[in-house]
C-alpha positions as CSV (number, residue, x, y, z in Angstrom):
1,X,169.3,158.2,-8.5
2,X,170.7,154.6,-8.1
3,X,172.5,152.4,-10.6
4,X,170.4,149.2,-10.8
5,X,173.5,147.1,-11.4
6,X,175.3,148.1,-8.3
7,X,172.5,149.6,-6.3
8,X,174.8,152.5,-5.5
9,X,174.0,156.1,-6.0
10,X,175.5,157.6,-9.2
11,X,176.2,161.2,-10.4
12,X,173.0,162.1,-12.3
13,X,172.8,165.1,-14.6
14,X,169.0,165.3,-14.4
15,X,169.2,165.4,-10.7
16,X,171.8,168.1,-10.8
17,X,169.7,170.1,-13.2
18,X,166.7,170.0,-10.9
19,X,168.8,171.1,-7.9
20,X,170.4,174.0,-9.8
21,X,166.9,175.1,-10.9
22,X,165.8,175.3,-7.3
23,X,168.8,177.5,-6.4
24,X,168.6,179.7,-9.5
25,X,164.9,180.4,-9.0
26,X,165.7,182.0,-5.6
27,X,166.9,185.4,-6.9
28,X,169.6,187.0,-4.8
29,X,171.1,190.3,-6.1
30,X,174.0,191.3,-3.9
31,X,172.5,194.6,-2.7
32,X,169.3,192.9,-1.5
33,X,170.3,191.4,1.8
34,X,166.9,189.9,2.5
35,X,166.9,188.1,-0.9
36,X,170.5,186.8,-0.4
37,X,169.5,185.6,3.0
38,X,166.6,183.7,1.5
39,X,169.1,181.9,-0.7
40,X,171.3,181.3,2.4
41,X,168.2,179.8,4.1
42,X,167.8,177.3,1.2
43,X,171.5,176.3,1.2
44,X,171.5,176.0,5.0
45,X,168.4,173.7,4.9
46,X,170.0,171.6,2.1
47,X,173.3,171.3,3.9
48,X,171.7,170.6,7.3
49,X,169.6,167.8,5.8
50,X,172.8,165.9,4.9
51,X,174.4,166.2,8.3
52,X,176.7,169.3,7.9
53,X,177.5,171.4,10.9
54,X,176.2,174.9,10.2
55,X,177.5,178.3,11.3
56,X,175.9,181.5,10.2
57,X,177.6,184.9,10.7
58,X,175.1,187.7,10.7
59,X,175.5,190.3,7.9
60,X,176.7,193.8,8.6
61,X,176.8,197.1,6.8
62,X,173.6,196.2,4.8
63,X,175.0,192.9,3.4
64,X,173.6,189.4,4.0
65,X,174.8,186.6,6.2
66,X,177.9,184.5,5.7
67,X,177.1,180.8,5.8
68,X,179.6,178.0,6.5
69,X,178.9,174.3,6.6
70,X,181.4,171.6,7.7
71,X,181.4,167.9,7.2
72,X,180.7,166.0,10.5
73,X,183.9,164.0,10.0
74,X,187.6,165.0,10.2
75,X,187.5,167.0,13.4
76,X,188.9,170.5,13.6
77,X,192.1,169.9,11.6
78,X,193.0,171.6,8.4
79,X,191.2,170.2,5.3
80,X,189.5,171.5,2.2
81,X,187.8,174.9,1.9
82,X,185.2,175.1,-0.8
83,X,184.5,178.8,-1.7
84,X,181.2,179.7,-3.3
85,X,179.1,182.9,-3.6
86,X,175.4,182.9,-3.6
87,X,174.8,186.5,-4.7
88,X,174.2,187.5,-8.3
89,X,174.3,190.8,-10.3
90,X,170.8,190.4,-11.8
91,X,168.0,192.5,-10.2
92,X,164.9,191.0,-8.7
93,X,162.3,190.0,-11.3
94,X,165.0,189.3,-13.9
95,X,164.0,185.6,-14.0
96,X,160.4,186.5,-14.7
97,X,160.8,189.4,-17.0
98,X,164.0,188.8,-18.9
99,X,165.8,185.4,-18.4
100,X,163.4,182.6,-17.3
101,X,165.0,179.3,-16.3
102,X,164.8,177.0,-19.3
103,X,166.7,174.3,-21.2
104,X,167.3,174.5,-24.9
105,X,169.4,171.4,-25.9
106,X,172.7,171.6,-24.1
107,X,172.1,175.2,-22.9
108,X,170.4,175.9,-19.6
109,X,169.5,179.5,-19.0
110,X,168.9,181.5,-15.9
111,X,170.2,184.5,-13.9
112,X,173.3,183.4,-12.0
113,X,173.3,179.9,-13.3
114,X,176.8,180.2,-14.7
115,X,178.2,182.8,-12.2
116,X,177.9,180.8,-10.0
117,X,174.9,179.0,-8.6
118,X,175.6,176.1,-10.9
119,X,179.1,175.6,-9.5
120,X,178.0,176.1,-5.9
121,X,175.3,173.4,-6.4
122,X,177.9,171.0,-7.9
123,X,180.0,171.2,-4.7
124,X,176.9,170.6,-2.5
125,X,175.9,167.7,-4.8
126,X,179.3,166.1,-4.6
127,X,179.1,166.2,-0.8
128,X,175.6,164.8,-0.9
129,X,176.8,162.0,-3.1
130,X,179.5,161.1,-0.4
131,X,176.8,161.0,2.3
132,X,174.4,158.9,0.2
133,X,177.3,156.5,-0.6
134,X,178.2,156.2,3.1
135,X,181.7,157.5,2.5
136,X,183.9,159.9,4.3
137,X,186.9,161.8,2.9
138,X,190.5,161.8,4.3
139,X,190.2,165.5,5.1
140,X,187.3,167.5,6.6
141,X,185.5,169.8,4.1
142,X,184.3,173.3,4.9
143,X,181.9,175.0,2.6
144,X,181.7,178.8,2.7
145,X,178.9,180.6,1.0
146,X,179.8,184.3,0.5
147,X,176.9,186.9,0.2
148,X,178.6,189.8,-1.6
149,X,181.4,188.5,-3.8
150,X,180.0,190.4,-6.9
151,X,180.8,193.7,-5.2
152,X,184.2,192.7,-3.9
153,X,183.4,190.8,-0.7
154,X,183.7,193.8,1.6
155,X,182.5,192.1,4.7
156,X,183.7,188.5,4.0
157,X,187.3,189.1,2.9
158,X,188.8,188.8,6.3
159,X,186.9,185.7,7.1
160,X,187.8,184.1,3.8
161,X,191.5,184.7,4.5
162,X,191.2,183.4,8.0
163,X,189.3,180.2,6.8
164,X,191.9,179.6,4.1
165,X,194.8,179.7,6.5
166,X,193.0,177.0,8.6
167,X,193.0,174.6,5.6
168,X,195.4,172.8,3.2
169,X,193.5,173.5,0.0
170,X,190.9,175.9,-1.5
171,X,188.5,174.9,-4.2
172,X,186.6,177.8,-5.8
173,X,183.3,177.0,-7.7
174,X,183.5,180.0,-10.0
175,X,182.5,179.0,-13.6
176,X,184.8,177.3,-16.0
177,X,186.5,179.4,-18.7
178,X,186.9,178.9,-22.5
179,X,185.3,175.6,-22.9
180,X,185.9,174.0,-19.5
181,X,189.3,175.4,-18.4
182,X,189.9,176.0,-14.8
183,X,191.7,179.0,-13.3
184,X,195.1,178.9,-11.7
185,X,195.9,182.6,-11.9
186,X,194.0,185.9,-11.9
187,X,194.8,189.5,-12.3
188,X,194.6,191.6,-9.2
189,X,191.8,194.2,-8.9
190,X,192.5,197.8,-7.9
191,X,189.7,200.2,-7.2
192,X,189.9,204.0,-6.9
193,X,187.5,206.8,-6.1
194,X,188.3,210.2,-7.6
195,X,186.7,213.4,-6.3
196,X,187.2,216.8,-7.9
197,X,186.0,220.0,-6.2
198,X,186.1,223.3,-8.2
199,X,184.4,226.6,-7.8
200,X,180.8,227.2,-8.9
201,X,179.7,230.2,-11.0
202,X,177.0,231.3,-13.3
203,X,177.9,229.8,-16.7
204,X,176.8,233.0,-18.6
205,X,177.3,236.0,-16.4
206,X,180.4,235.0,-14.3
207,X,182.0,232.1,-16.2
208,X,185.5,233.5,-15.6
209,X,185.0,233.1,-11.8
210,X,184.3,229.4,-12.0
211,X,186.6,226.5,-11.8
212,X,185.1,223.4,-13.5
213,X,185.4,220.1,-11.6
214,X,184.2,218.3,-14.7
215,X,186.9,219.8,-16.9
216,X,189.5,218.7,-14.3
217,X,188.0,215.2,-14.2
218,X,188.1,215.0,-18.0
219,X,191.9,215.5,-17.8
220,X,192.2,213.0,-15.0
221,X,190.2,210.4,-17.0
222,X,192.6,210.6,-19.9
223,X,195.5,210.2,-17.5
224,X,193.8,207.1,-16.0
225,X,192.9,205.6,-19.4
226,X,196.5,206.0,-20.7
227,X,197.7,203.6,-18.0
228,X,196.3,200.7,-20.0
229,X,199.1,198.7,-21.4
230,X,198.1,195.4,-23.1
231,X,201.8,194.3,-23.4
232,X,202.2,194.3,-19.6
233,X,198.6,193.2,-19.0
234,X,197.5,196.3,-17.2
235,X,194.0,197.6,-18.0
236,X,192.4,200.7,-16.5
237,X,188.7,201.6,-16.9
238,X,186.9,204.7,-15.7
239,X,183.5,203.2,-15.4
240,X,181.3,205.6,-13.5
241,X,181.4,209.4,-13.7
242,X,179.0,211.9,-12.0
243,X,179.1,215.7,-11.7
244,X,177.4,219.0,-12.1
245,X,174.2,220.6,-10.8
246,X,172.9,222.3,-13.9
247,X,173.8,223.1,-17.5
248,X,174.1,226.8,-16.7
249,X,176.4,226.3,-13.7
250,X,180.2,225.9,-13.8
251,X,180.3,222.5,-12.0
252,X,181.7,222.5,-8.5
253,X,181.8,218.7,-8.0
254,X,182.6,215.7,-10.1
255,X,183.3,212.1,-9.0
256,X,184.5,209.0,-10.8
257,X,185.2,205.3,-10.0
258,X,188.1,203.5,-11.6
259,X,188.7,199.8,-12.1
260,X,192.2,198.6,-12.8
261,X,193.5,195.0,-13.4
262,X,197.1,194.0,-13.0
263,X,198.9,190.6,-13.4
264,X,201.5,190.8,-10.6
265,X,201.9,192.0,-7.0
266,X,204.7,194.3,-8.1
267,X,202.6,196.0,-10.7
268,X,199.8,196.4,-8.2
269,X,202.1,198.2,-5.8
270,X,203.6,200.3,-8.6
271,X,200.2,201.4,-10.0
272,X,198.7,202.1,-6.6
273,X,201.6,204.4,-5.7
274,X,201.5,206.1,-9.1
275,X,197.7,206.8,-8.9
276,X,197.6,207.9,-5.3
277,X,200.3,210.4,-6.3
278,X,198.2,212.1,-9.0
279,X,197.7,215.8,-8.5
280,X,195.4,218.4,-10.1
281,X,196.1,219.9,-13.5
282,X,194.3,223.1,-12.3
283,X,195.7,224.4,-9.0
284,X,192.4,225.9,-8.2
285,X,190.6,222.6,-8.2
286,X,191.0,220.1,-5.4
287,X,191.5,216.5,-6.4
288,X,191.2,213.6,-3.9
289,X,192.0,210.0,-4.8
290,X,191.4,207.1,-2.4
291,X,191.5,203.4,-2.8
292,X,194.0,200.7,-3.8
293,X,194.2,196.9,-4.0
294,X,190.7,195.4,-3.8
295,X,191.8,191.8,-4.7
296,X,195.5,190.9,-4.8
297,X,196.9,189.1,-7.9
298,X,196.4,185.3,-7.8
299,X,199.7,183.9,-9.1
300,X,200.3,180.3,-10.1
301,X,203.0,179.1,-7.7
302,X,204.5,175.6,-7.0
303,X,201.6,174.6,-4.7
304,X,198.9,175.6,-7.2
305,X,200.8,173.8,-10.0
306,X,200.9,170.6,-7.9
307,X,197.2,170.9,-7.1
308,X,196.4,171.5,-10.8
309,X,198.4,168.5,-11.9
310,X,196.5,166.4,-9.4
311,X,193.2,167.6,-10.8
312,X,194.3,167.1,-14.4
313,X,195.1,163.5,-13.6
314,X,191.7,163.0,-12.0
315,X,190.0,164.5,-15.0
316,X,191.9,162.1,-17.3
317,X,190.6,159.2,-15.2
318,X,187.0,160.5,-15.6
319,X,187.5,160.9,-19.3
320,X,188.2,164.5,-20.2
321,X,191.3,166.7,-20.6
322,X,191.5,169.5,-18.0
323,X,193.4,172.6,-19.0
324,X,194.0,175.9,-17.1
325,X,193.7,179.5,-18.1
326,X,197.1,181.0,-17.7
327,X,195.7,184.3,-16.4
328,X,192.3,185.8,-16.4
329,X,191.2,189.4,-15.9
330,X,188.3,188.7,-13.7
331,X,188.7,188.7,-9.9
332,X,187.3,186.2,-7.4
333,X,187.6,185.3,-3.8
334,X,190.3,182.9,-4.9
335,X,192.5,186.0,-5.2
336,X,192.4,186.3,-1.4
337,X,193.2,182.7,-0.7
338,X,196.0,182.4,-3.2
339,X,197.6,185.6,-1.9
340,X,197.8,184.2,1.6
341,X,199.7,181.2,0.3
342,X,197.1,178.4,0.3
343,X,197.0,176.3,-2.9
344,X,193.9,177.3,-4.7
345,X,192.1,176.0,-7.8
346,X,189.4,178.3,-9.2
347,X,186.9,177.9,-12.1
348,X,185.7,174.4,-10.9
349,X,182.1,175.2,-11.5
350,X,179.9,174.6,-14.6
351,X,180.9,175.4,-18.1
352,X,178.9,177.9,-20.0
353,X,178.9,181.6,-21.1
354,X,177.4,185.0,-20.6
355,X,178.0,185.8,-17.0
356,X,176.0,188.9,-15.9
357,X,174.1,189.1,-19.2
358,X,170.5,188.5,-20.4
359,X,171.6,185.3,-22.0
360,X,173.6,183.7,-19.1
361,X,173.8,180.0,-19.6
362,X,175.3,176.8,-18.4
363,X,176.1,173.7,-20.4
364,X,174.1,170.6,-19.3
365,X,176.9,168.4,-20.7
366,X,179.3,169.8,-18.1
367,X,177.2,168.9,-15.1
368,X,178.2,165.3,-14.7
369,X,181.9,165.5,-15.4
370,X,182.4,168.6,-13.3
371,X,180.5,167.0,-10.4
372,X,182.7,163.9,-10.7
373,X,185.8,166.0,-10.7
374,X,184.7,167.8,-7.5
375,X,183.9,164.5,-5.9
376,X,187.3,163.0,-6.8
377,X,189.1,166.0,-5.4
378,X,187.2,165.5,-2.2
379,X,188.1,161.8,-2.1
380,X,191.8,162.1,-3.0
381,X,193.2,165.2,-1.4
382,X,195.1,164.5,1.7
């Protein structure tokens, strides 16, 4: 939309709302590669229409494609990497049956609108604004759209790290936190798979011959949960447990998946070593633990501090105060880029609440200022 006074395009919240709606209405749960690829098709078409150079890396291991788009200016030199993911946690049909796209005052509802199609669209919109204004940035901009961030980016992590190392800055369009704060540090994410193998037996006639895998796992679960320490910032959650074959059988097998969050690389290493050293309480039950660091801690260093201060000054020019979250427990692809030493700002997407829920929402009032901040970062980073 143009400003009649200057006949120049302006950042327009209604225009942003319509664009976000188009992206949100293409449902894209991580485990449905065809659905995520439909979303990638839309993003590719939108990016191609404004002159971006497109590369699409075919998905593997059942995941969807990785899409990258680069501005036609700036050559091959290091520039700005914009990281977004286009997968969501909500299953197909959620937008129809549970959470339809709708606006209620300042709240705009829809699956994945907050985490993070709203933010992904803002970055695209800022780039489109540059094109419509006939402007170029000092640095080339590469947009990377990740297809499986919600499950830990198993096929895209290496490419994310490689792309980060080719650039000077990384901007992550994950949602804002706590009323518009951006993220300059995150806890690391550790993931462990635990398997117990005991000895089956008839629960009534030969109970004494059995060795219960579930009983062993129960003791292991307590051991894991006791690692939580709020003072040091370590949390440990046994989130999935499965075992047994029948109520009248001493269970031979039991499995569990464990999620741990840690604030520092040192604690990540310490906890990993401790957990991988766990042994069975019952010597007749075999316990196998695998896993380790899924996403390294994202620590606010000098480079990130300088980048944040720059963004804070830009926000003040726009007319709002930008604050950062000192450390958040959620992981993102920004963990990977910060860990390889590239200055990273995260949480640059829309403000809102309810990620992954049946009331997920973005705040309409955040669309314009957040798009302007992204645009000014594009224009001023060098």
